[in-house]
N, C-alpha and C positions, 0 to 999 in steps of 0.2 A: 522305689518301684523297679520291677524286673521284667517289664513287657518287652516285646520285640524291638521297639524303638530304643529302649534303654540298653538293650543288648548290643546295639550297633556301636555304642561308645566303647564297650569292652573289646569290640573287634577293631577299634582304632578309627572308626568312621564317625564324623560329626554329623548330627542331624540339623539341617537348617530348613526354615519354612520359606517357601516361595510365595509370599502373600503378605499384604499389609492392608489394613482397613481401620479407620478411626474407631468405629463402634467396637470392633474386635479388641482393639487395644484398650479402649475405655472400660470395657466389661471384664478386663483381666484375662482375656483369652491367651495372650502371649505368655503372661506369667504362669498360667496354668500349664502350658506346654513345657515351659522350662522346668517347672517343679515335677510334673508327672512323667514326661517323656524324655527328659534330659536334653531338650532342644538347646542349641548353643549359638544359633545365628539366624538372620533373616535376610532375604534378598527381595529386591523390588525392581520394577521396570515400568516403562510407560504403560504397557498393557494392564498391569496390576492397578496402577493408579487410575487409569481410565475407567476401569470397572468400579473402583472404590468411589471415586469422586463423581463420575458422570452418571452413575446408576443408583444413587442414593441421596438422601437429604442430610446425611450425617455431617457433611462439610458446610452446609449452608450458613449456619450461624457463624462459623469461623470466617467464612468468606465475607459475610456482611460486616463483621467486626473489623476485618482488615481494611475493607474499603471505606469504612467510616472514618478511618484515620487519614484518608486521602486516596485518590484514585491512582492506580498503577497499571502497568502493562499486563497482558494476559499471562505471560510466563511468570511475572513477579507474583501475581495472585496464586497461580498454581504452586510455585515454590514455597510460598508462605504456608500453604496447606500441607504439601508433601514434607517439607522440612520439619514441621511440627510433629508429623507422624514418625518420621525418622528419628527425631530427638526422643520421642516417647518410647519407641522401640529400643533405642540405644540405652535409655535409662533403665528399662526393664532388663536388658541384657548386661548392664554394668556389673552386677554381682558375679556373673559368669566370667566376664572379662577380667575382673580383679582376681577371682579364684584361680583362673588358669594363667595368670600373669601375662595377659595380653596375647596369648596364643589362640584365643577364640573369644566368642561373645560379641561378634561383629554384626552390624547391620549395613547393608549396601544401598547406595543411592547412585543412579546412573547419570553420567553426563548426557547432555542432549544428543540424541541420535543424529540430529542434523549436522553434528560436527565430526562425524565418523571419518570424513576425508580431510580433516584439517588437524595437523599435529599441534600447531601453535595454539589454536583456539581450544583444543581439548585440554591442553595443559592449563591454560588460563581458567577455563571453566571448572576443572577439578579443584584447583586452589580456591576458587570462589565458593564452591559448594562446601568444601571442607571447613572454610572459615565460617560460613553461615550456619552449618550444623553444630560446629564447635563441640564435638564429642570425640574422645580418644579412640572409641571403638566404632568409628565410621570407616567403612571401606568405600572408596569411590570406584564405581564401575566404569571401565574404559574398554571399548571394543578392541579385539585383537586384530584389527585390520592392518594393512601395510602402513598406513599413516599412524595407526594407534600404537604400534610397537615402539617407535622412538619416544612417543609421549609417555608410555609406561616406564621406559628406562629413566626418563628425566624425573618423573613424579616419584619414583622410588628413591632416586638420588636426593630429591627434595624432602624426603621423609614422610610421604603419604603412604597409607596402606591402600592397596589396589586390588580390586576384584576384576580380573581380565575376563571379558565376556566374548561370546560369539566365536569360540574355538571349535572347529570341526575336524581339522586334519592334524596329523602328527607333526608335520612341518611347521604349521602355525603354532602349535604348542611349544615346540623346541625354540622357535624364535622368541616367544614370550618368556620362556624360561631363561634364555640368554639375556634378555633385556632386564630381567629381575636381577640376575647375577651382576650384570654390568652396573646397574644402579647402586647395588650394595657396595660393589668394589669402589665406585666413585666416592661414596661416603667414607669408606675406610681410608681412601687416599687423602681425603680432606680432614681426617681425624674426627669424624662424626660417628656417633653410636648407631648401631644397626639392629639392636636387640628388640626394639619396640615397633619394628616395621613388619607388618603381616601382608601376605598376598595369597590369593587363590587364583587358579587358572580354570575357568569355567568351560568344561568340555561338554558340548551338546550331544545328546544321544538319540532320542527317538526320531528327530527330524531326518537323520540319515536313513534309518530303516524305512521311514515313510516313503522316501523317494526311491530308494533301491528296490524295496518290495514292489512298488508300483511298476517299475521297469521289468522286474522278474515276472510279475503277473501278466503283463502285456505280452512278453515274449512267449510265455507258456501258452497263452491263449491263441497265439499265432502258430503253435505247433513247433516251437524251437527244438532243434535236435538235442540241445543240451538241457532239456526240460528237467530231467532228474537232478542234474548237478545244480541247476538253479534252485529247485525246490529245497535241496539239501542245505543251502546257505540262507534261505529266506528267514528273516528275523534274527540273523546272527551277525551281520556285518557291523552294525553300530557297536555291539558289545565287543566284538573282536578288535575293532578300531580303538576302543577305549582301553582294553586290556593291554594292547601294545603301547599305547601312550603312557600307561602306568609303568611299563618296563623302561620306557625312555626316562621317566622320572627317577626310577631306581638307579639307572645308569648314571644320572647326574650326581646322585648322592655319593657315588663311588669315586668321583673325580677329585683330584687334589685341589682344584679350584674351589669346589664347594666346601671341602673340608676346612680350607683356610678361613672361609667365611663363617662356617659353623663354629670354629674355635673362637670367633669374636662375638658369638651370641646370635648369629643369624637364624631366623626361623625358616623352616622349609616352606616353599611355595606349594601348598597342597593342591592337588587336582580336585576340582569340584564337579560332580556330575550334575549337569543341568538338563532341562527338557526330559525329565524322567517319567512323565506321565505317558502311558502307552497310547498310540494313535490307532492301532489295530485291535479291535475288541476280541479278536481270536487269541491274543496273547494274555498271559497272566497280568493282572493289573499291578503286580509288584515285580515284573520281570526286570526292569531297569534299576531296581533297588537290590534285589537278591544277588544278581550276577556281578555286581560291582562293589561289593563290600570288601574293604581292605584297609590297611594301616595308613594313617596320614592322608585320608581323603575326606571329602565332604559330599553329602548328597542333599541337594536342596529340592524339597518336595512340595508340590501344591497340596492344599488341604485334603483333597480326595485321595491322593496317593498315600499321604501320611495316614489317613484313616484306614485305608486298606492294609497297609503294612502293620499297623498296630493290631488289626484284627487277625491277620493270618500270615504275616511275614515270617520268614526264616532268616535269622541273622548270622548264619554260618558264613564265614569269609570264603569267597570264591574268586576274588579278583586275580589272584596269582595261579589259580587252577587252570589247567588245559591251555597253557600259553602256546604250546605247539599246535593245538587245534585252532587257536585264534590266528596263528600265522598261516595255517592251511586255508582258513576261510578267506583271509585277505588275498592269498595267492590265487585262490579260485575266483575271487571277484575280479582280479586283474585278468586271469585267463579267459574268463567269460565276457570280458570287455564291458564291465558294468560302469567303467569310467568314474571310479570313486573320486579321482582328483577333480574332475569337472563337477561332480556332485557337491563336494565340500566347498569348492570355490563358489559355486552358485548359491550354496546355502549361506555363505557369509554375506554376499550381495543381497540375497533375499532377506536375511536376518536384519540387516541395516534398514532395508526398505520396510519390513514389517514393523520394526520398532519406530521408524519415522511415521508410518501410517498410524500406529497406535498413539504416537505423540500428537499427530494431527487431530485424531479423535478426542484425545484427552484435552488438548488446548481448545478445541471447538466446544467441548462440554463446559470447560471453565469459562470461555467467552460467553456462552449462553447464560450461565448462572450470573456472571458479572453484569451482563446487560439487564437481567431482571432486578438485581440489587440496585443498580444505578437508577433504574426507572427513568423519570423525566430528565435526569441529569445528562443522559445520553440521548441525543436526537434520534428519533425512531425512523424506520423506513419499512414500507411494505410494497409489494408489487403484485398487480393483477395482470397476468400476461396471457395471450392466446396460447393454446396448447403447444403449437409448433415452436413458438418463441421460448416458452417456458422450458421445453425439452432441450432446446439449443443452449440456453443459459445454464441449465444444470449440467449438461455435458461439458460445457466450457469450464465451469467451476471444478468439475472433476479433473479436467486436464490441468487446470491451474494448480490444484493441490498436488497432483502427481509430479508436475514439473516445478514445484516449489516457487511459484510466482511471487508470493508474499516476500519470502526471504531473498529471492534474487533481486527484486526491485529495490529493497532497502540496502542490499549489498552493492548496488550499482552495476548490475550485470547488463551490459548493453545489448547482449544477444537476446534479451527479452523483446527488444524492438528490432532495429536493423543492424546492430553490431557496429555502428559508427561511433559517434562521440556522445551518445546519450548519457553516459556515466558522468560527464562533465557538467550536467545540468540538473543535478538532483539536490542542490542546496536547499530547496524548499522543504525537504524532509526534516532537516535540522531546524529550519525556520519554524515549522509547525510545532516543534517542541520548545520554542521560545529561545533557541540558542543563537539566533542571529541578532538579537536586539539586547541592548544594555538598558534594563529597566530603570536603573538608578539615573543614567543619563537622560532618559526620557522623562523621569520625574522632575529633574532639574529644568529641562526644557519646558515642561508643563508649567512650572512655576514662573518662568520668564514671560510666557504668553498669557498667563491667567488674567492679567489686567487689561489685555487688549479687547477691543470691541469686536474685531473680526480677524479671521484667519483666511487667507486666500491661497489656494494651491494652484500653482501654474505647472501643468503637466500634460501628459498625453497618453492615451492607451492604458496599459496595465498600471502605470504609476498614478493614474488619477481615478480610474473606475472603482478600485477597491476602497479607497478613502471616501469617495462620494457615497458608496453604499453604506459604509460604516456610519457616516454622518447622518444618513436618513433613517437608519434602523436601530443602531446601538445607543442605549441611554448614555447621557453625558451629565457632567456636573451642572447644577442649576445656574451657576454664574460663569459658565464656559462661554468663550467667544462664539459668535456666529461663524459658520463654516461655509466657504464657497469653493467649489472645485471648478476651475476654469480650464477647459481642454478644447478650446475652439479658437479659430482665427476669424470667426464671424464678427464683423465690426460692431454690430448691435449687441451681441452677447458680451463682448469686451467692454463696451460702453455701459451696459447694464450693471455689470459687477463694479466697475469704477464708480458709477453713480451711487452705489449702495454703501460705500465705505468712506472712511476718513483715512487716507493713506498714512497719516502721522500716528494713528492709533490702531494700526493693522500689522499683523505679522504675516509675512509672505514666505511661502515655501516653493522653491524651484526644484522640481523633481524630474530627473532624467537619468536613466541608467548609463547611457552612452555619453551623456554630457554634451552631445552635439545635435540633438533633435531640434529641428527648425522651430517648431511652435513654442516650446518653453523659452528659447532664446528671444524670440520676438516679444513674447509676453513679459519676460523679465525686463527687457529694454523699455517697454511701455510703462509698466507700473513703477519702475525706479525713477521715471521722469515725472511722476505725479507730484504735485506740491505736498511737502511734508514727509515724503517717503524717506526713510532712513535706512541705509544699507545694513546697519546693525540689526534691524528687524527682519532681515532676510535670512532664510535658512536654506541650505542646499542638501539634497539627498542624491547621491550619485555614486557610481562605482569608483574604486580607487584609481587614481591616475588619469581621470577623465579631464577633458577641457573645462567642464563646469567646476570641478574641484579646484583646478588651478586659478580660474578667474574668481571664484568665490573667496579663496584665501587672499588673493591679491587685492581684491576690492574691499575686504574687511567684513564679510558676512558674519553674522552673530554665531552661527553654528554650521558645521559641515558634518553630515553623517554618511558613512560609507556603506554602500550596498555590498552584496555578495555577488561576485562575477559568475558564480555557478547557479544563479537563479535568474531565469528569464522574467521579463516584465510581467507577463500575465500570471506567473506563479509567485509573485513577490508580495502579495498583500499581507502575509504574516511576517514579512521582513521589515526592515526600516522603511521601505517604500509605503507600507500601509500603516505601520505603527507610529512613525514620527508624526504624520498628520493626525492620527487618532489621538496621540498624546496632546498635540496642540489644540485639538478641539474639545479636550476635557474628558476623554474616555479613560477609565481605570484600566491601565494596561495589564497590571498583574492579575486582576480579577478576570479580564478577558482571556488571558492565556490559561489561567486555571480552569476556566469553563471549557476551553478548547481541548484540553488534554484528554478528556473522556473519549473524543473521537480519534485523536491521534493514537492513543493506545489501542482503540478498537481496530484501527487500520494498520497496526504494527506488523512487524515481520513474524511475530509469534501467533498471529491470529489467522487461522486457516481460511481459505477463500470463502467457504460456505457461511462463515460467521463474520467475515471481514466486510464492513459496510462499503468501503471503497472499492474492493475487488468485485463484490457482488454488483454494485451499481455499474462499474466499468464493464463487467460481462454483459449486463443488460444493454448498455449503450452500444457496445461493439457488435453484439449479435443482432440487435435490432437494425443497425445500419447495414450489416451484411444481408439481412433479410429484406432490405428495401425501405425500412422504416428509419430513414435518415433525417427526418425533420423533428428535432427535439423541441417540442412545444411546451413552453414554460407557463404554467397557470398558477401563480402564487395567490395566497390570501392577501388582503389589503396591507397588512403590516409588513409583508415581505416583498411588496411589489417592486422595490428598487433593486432587489437582488439579481434579477434577470440581466441587468445591464453588465454586471461583472461576469455572470455565468456565460452569457453568450460570447463574450470576447475570449474567455478561457477555452471553451469548447471549439469555437470556430477556428481560432488561430492555431490551436493545437492539432486539430484533426483534418482540416481542410487543405489537402495537398495531394499531389500525384493523381488528381482526378477522383480522389476518394474523399470521404469526410462526413461529418455530422453537421447539418445546418441548424443552428439554434433559432427558434422562433420566439421572440420576446415581445410583450406588449401588443400582440395581435388581439383585437377585440374578441370577446367571447362569442362564439357562434353556437348554433344548434349542433347536436351530435352528427347529423347527416351532412353538415357542411364541411366535414373533414374527410380527407382521403385516406387511403391505406398506407401512406408513406409516413404516418405520424407515430411518434412515441411521446406520450404526455407525462409531464412531471408536475405534481402539485406540491408546493411547499406551503405548509400551514403553520401560522403562528398561533399559539394557544390564546384564546380569547377573541380571535377574529371570527366574524360571522358574515357569510355571503351565501344566501339561499340559492341565488341563481347559479352561482359557481358550483355549489354542491349538487344541485340538480343536474347540471351538465356533466359533472364527473361521473355520476351514477349512470347517466345515459351512455356515456362513452364506454364504460366497462360492459354494460349490457349489450352494446353494439359490437363488442369484440375488440375494441381498441386497447392497446397496452397502456397501463397507467401505473406510475410510480408515485407513491404518497410519502412525503417526508414531513415529520412533525417536529416543530421547534417549540420547546416549552417556555423559553425566555430569550428575549433579544440578545442578551449577553452571550448566548450560545451560538451566535452567528459564526464565530470562528470555527466551530465544528463543521459548518457547511462549506466554508472556504477549503478546509483540509479534505473533507470527504470528496468534494468535486475535483480538487486537484489530483487526488489519488485516482478517482474514477476516470478522469480524462486521460491520465498517463496509461492506465490499464486499457482503456478503449483503444488508444493508439497502438498498443501491443496486439490487440485483437485484430485491428485493421491492417497491421503490418507496416505502419509508418512511424516516423520519428515525431513524437508529440512535442518536441522541444525546439524545433527550428521553425522558421517562418520565411521560406524562400521567396514568396511572392509579395511580401509586404514592402520590401525595399524597392521593388520595381516602380510602384506608384510614386514613392518619395523621389526617386531619381528623375522621373518625368516632370514632376512638379517643380523640382529644384532647377531643371533646365529652363522651364518657362519663367521662373522667378529671376534667375540669373540673366536671362535675355531681357527681361523688363528692366532690371537694374542697369543694363548696358544701353538699352535703346529708349526706355521710357514707355514701351508699349508691348502688349502681348501679341503674339502672332495672330493675324486676322483669321476669321473663320466665317464660312457662309452657311446660314441656316437653311433648312428645308422649308421652313415656313416662318413668317413674322407678321405680327399685327401690333396694335397699340399696347397690348397687355403682355405678350410673350413671344419668344423665339423658340423654335424647335430644331434641334440638331440630332443627326443620326448618321451612321455610315451610309454612303450611297451618293448618287448624283442628284443635287437639288433640282436640276432641270426637269427631271422626270418624276419628282415627288408630288403627291396629291396636294392640293391647295387648301384642303379642309383639315383643320387641326383634329377634329373628331375622327376623321378617317385615318389620319396618321396614328393616333392613339389606339384606335380599334385594331389596326393592322399589327401594331406592336403587341397588344395583349392577346390577339387571336392566336399567336404562336404557342401560347401556354397550353400544356396538356397535363393530365394527372401525373404526378411524380415530379413536375417542375416546381419552381417557386418564383414568386415575383418580389422584386426588391425595390423599395422606395428610398433613395439615397439623397438626402436633402442637405445641401450646403447653404443653409439659412439659419436664422437664430433658433436655438432650441428653447421654445417657450410653449406654454399650454395651448395657445391658439393654433400654432403650427402642428403640434403633436396631435391635437384633436382632428384637424383636417386630414392629416396623413392616415390616422386611424380609420377614418370613414372611407378613404380611398382603398385601404387595405381590405376592409370588410367587404366592400363591393366586389373587388377583384376575386377575393377568396370564394365568396358565395357564387359568383358567376362562373368561374373557371375551375372550381374544386382544387385549388392549389394553395400551398402554404405561402404566406407573405412575411417578408422581413422589412425592417426599416432601420435607418441609422442617420444620425446627423453628422455631416462632414465638417471638419476633417477627422473627427475623433474615431470614427469607425475604420478609417484607413489603417490604423495601428492595431486593429483587433479583428473584427469580423471580415474586414476586407481581404484577409488571407484566404478564407474559405470561398469568398466570391470569385477570387482569381485562380486559386489553386485547387479548389474542391470540385465536386461534380459539375459537369457542364450543363446544368439544368436550370440556370438562373436567367431571368429576364428583368433587366433593371431600368427603372425610370429615375434619371438623375434630375434633381431640381436645384437650380442655381438662381441667383437674383442680382440685380443691380441695387446695392445698398442705398437707402435714402440719405444716410449720413455715414460716410466712410470714416475710418480712424487711421491716422498716420502712424507709422512705426518709426520711432526715433532713429535717425542715422541711415534710413533707407528710402529709396524712391518708391518702392512697392508698399502700398498701404495694406492693411489687414484684408480689405475687400479684394484687392488684387491677388494677394497670396492665396486666399480662399478659392478664388476662381481658377487660379493656376492649378491648385490641388485637385479641383473637380475635373478639369480638363485632362490632367495627367492620369487621373484614375480611370476616366473613360477610355483613354487610349489603351491602357493596359488591359482593361476588361475586353475590349474588342480584340486585342491581340491574343487573348486567352480563349477566344471563341465564344464568349458570352454575348447575349443579345442586349443592346443598350440603346436608349434614347435619352436625350437631355432636353429638358424644358427650362428655359431661362426666363425668369419673371422680371419684367421691367419695372415693377413697382410693388410695394408691400401687399396691396389688396389683390394682386393678380393671382394669389394662391386660391382665392375663392373661385375664380374662373377655371383654374386648372382642376380643382376638385369637381366642378360641374362637368367638365369635359371627360374626366376619367370615369366618373360614375355612368355617364351617358354612353361611353364607348364600350362598356361591358354589359350594358342592359340588353335584354332580349329585344 
């Protein structure tokens, strides 16, 4: 063939194609260009792949086939597709590579643009991609940034062929050329061959003119006195810049340094003209081809430019023509203060950003396709939001993408939050990937507990709530032991569990991160004292070096599992704190983690915010709270009803601080749509197969009434791990939106301290500090801040006064230090519904002391909009704690009193009703309902 494109080869310029597409390759398009136009290379970049993958179905079958082998991260899915194309292109070009003895015939694949500022990571990624493609005619594209130059030098020394991209200035080109020489020289010094290493320096053209011409046009429009001079160089600066860069290249070839390398077989580092499609339609569409034709150069052309040159291009070499004129143009640009240095520097930064933006779009497209292929294997989420909230969320997602929140979070960038020690608390990310547990050890443990009748977990807060939820939702082996999570000092609850088990045929799990939490210590002492209890049937889960670890080893526990000190308790469910009890109760841990990975990958650092389920949900939570919708109301379908107890502690303890936060509302009875205020954000978690017509009807009414609703669908209970990770990610992100540290709990300890003071005083004196009620009768006592002498003598009036302070935007809390059973839960639910409907406020509830270690943080550190009714009681049958004066009932009462004192100190409204006997709760219910009635 003898067309214009073929003629370029005769002029010493290689023709490369700036385009890759699977259908194009499969249809033989590349082979045709090689045969007919003399094409000798291909370049790719994120923008090219985004158009190819995101805007066609040509890759869908390959993506589905890849995922059928097992789920992977978004970037791994993308690379599986891109590498297949690069390999196909390399194979098509291999005859060219062989014919030209490795001097051409290359295809380029770019390192992630996210790594442009990291030398070390760029080097690692280049090696990884080269190994994955595994073709000798691959060039890895590396940006010629300040951080990229040393990477280029090292990669050349390592023997990789490199396409240096994003070069705009002569200084940048010279730096890259020196890096190439230095890399080759290092190989020579080590006695390694250099003849098989190729490199091109990609010098960008049209983008320079686009910016310079814009400045020229603006100045001319304003009547600049140098208008004629400006017009004279319009559309010429980029070409002049490139011509002088080529002169720099020729000068390098004349140096002794280069000649020494050439004598050992070194290939020249050719200048490659990139961005050669014209931006200004007033210019010839082949302007940046014809003016830059010269020996030992490459021009990589988009298809349209290639077609244009084939049709009417002139292949006469011009690169070395009019060098003096090029120097004049550059001198004029300087004289006219066009600030070319600033232009080229800005273009490098903009180029990195543009490629990163394209990578975001590309990975977003891949994530969307991955989601469709996975179908029900990935839990779904949709959101119906009011217009103002929807716009705020989309704006936030845009900011997240621009500021790289996904990557920064996974990289442990504490500045995403408050810039303090947040990076030390991100071990839950690795735990989500299954890296914190030893599945073999858990299988062994499962074998030792399989024959037991029961497993009892003795814990508190995050260490017990996750396992409790798993036990109620996730399928277990048919012959698995019964599971009991005991996280209370209520004597009746302790006695209930003790009465259900045979201590000699029970495995006990003592779970405490710090190893010094009061409740697990008391519970351990009690259950070890039961007849038949064997210390070898006790298992400890605790952080390394804790008091519990030391005592467990000294006492001969059967197993001790170490937690990760970089994981807070509420984020620990996918670590040993959740998975050890899950294994003991008969859950298939390997299958559980396999199912969870679909969400972990979807929330990964390579998943842009718009398609990242965790970031999107976090944006919704955070923006809703900023807009005053800070009551996260959890409305699950029946099969997921237990999930809310774990979720509320995660969200409340993570976000409720510094007077800010999200108040989760769990197990509030379903009301009519008009019973909810404008401070609500609703989330409905639905397990496939569940049916609740009343709930569905209310959900529809809520959205029709303008309330925001997030719907999450779970196809299989074994996919519960996905929701654990989604909500951990979302909560961390919501913390960033709110500007707080989601990993500390500054107010939880305060109540513990006050309770411990009271318990220690009891141990010393045998009595709790006396207190005077505002009111007392045969059924109950009422306590509240204030002088009892002036208090009303009618309990209904006291309660009416307490609830009368509630206004829309507030919330009412029922904090019950009584046995957590169905009867008490139902009574509290009826009180909640009455207060909600009467006062138009959200209601929360918790059984003490377990809520102290979770939602208690939000009640004390969050918004000062709570009004709390504490319920305590005199137990009918108290339970002694071995080795202590204080019984379980005494400890529980001390915890309630300490909690009340801290709530008052924090400015919350509090009243405590002490029940003198078990049946008195019925009296309290009657009084509460009457106190809010019209």
